C-alpha positions in Angstrom: 0.0 0.0 0.0 1.5 3.3 -1.0 1.0 6.6 0.8 -1.5 9.1 -0.6 0.4 12.0 -2.3 -0.1 15.2 -0.4 -1.9 18.1 -2.1 -0.3 21.4 -2.7 -0.5 23.8 0.3 -3.3 26.3 0.4 -1.7 29.8 0.0 -3.3 32.5 2.1 -3.2 36.3 1.7 -3.7 38.8 4.6 -7.4 39.1 3.6 -7.8 35.4 4.4 -6.7 35.8 8.0 -7.6 34.6 10.6 -6.9 31.2 8.9 -9.3 28.4 9.5 -10.1 24.9 8.2 -12.2 23.7 6.5 -11.8 26.5 4.0 -14.7 27.8 1.8 -13.4 26.0 -1.2 -13.7 22.5 0.4 -16.8 20.4 -0.5 -19.4 20.1 2.2 -19.0 16.3 2.3 -15.4 16.6 3.5 -16.4 19.0 6.3 -15.1 18.7 9.9 -15.3 21.0 12.9 -13.9 24.5 12.2 -10.4 25.0 13.6 -8.3 28.2 13.6 -4.7 27.9 12.5 -1.7 29.7 13.9 0.5 30.8 11.0 2.6 33.3 13.1 5.4 30.8 13.7 7.1 30.0 10.4 4.2 31.0 8.1 2.6 27.6 7.8 0.2 25.3 9.7 -1.4 21.9 9.1 -5.0 21.1 10.0 -5.1 18.4 12.7 -8.4 16.9 11.2 -7.7 16.6 7.5 -4.0 17.3 7.1 -4.4 20.3 4.7 -1.4 22.5 4.9 -1.8 26.3 4.8 1.0 28.8 4.0 1.3 32.5 3.9 1.9 34.0 0.4 5.3 35.5 0.0 5.4 39.1 1.4 2.2 38.6 3.5 2.5 40.4 6.9 0.5 39.2 9.9 -0.7 42.3 11.8 -1.0 42.0 15.6 -3.7 43.4 17.8 
């Protein structure tokens, strides 16, 4: 049995923050509870439910409170 190839990361812009999964482009049948993702450490995060990886687009700045 071979491992399933991973999909390309979902690239996020500043307008997409705060980041959460599932994202609006995901089909309803693959839905899971909404989780917010912390991209402030390294610019990427992986959903603990479905394994989707999210990354910040180059040059995207996370603004604090």
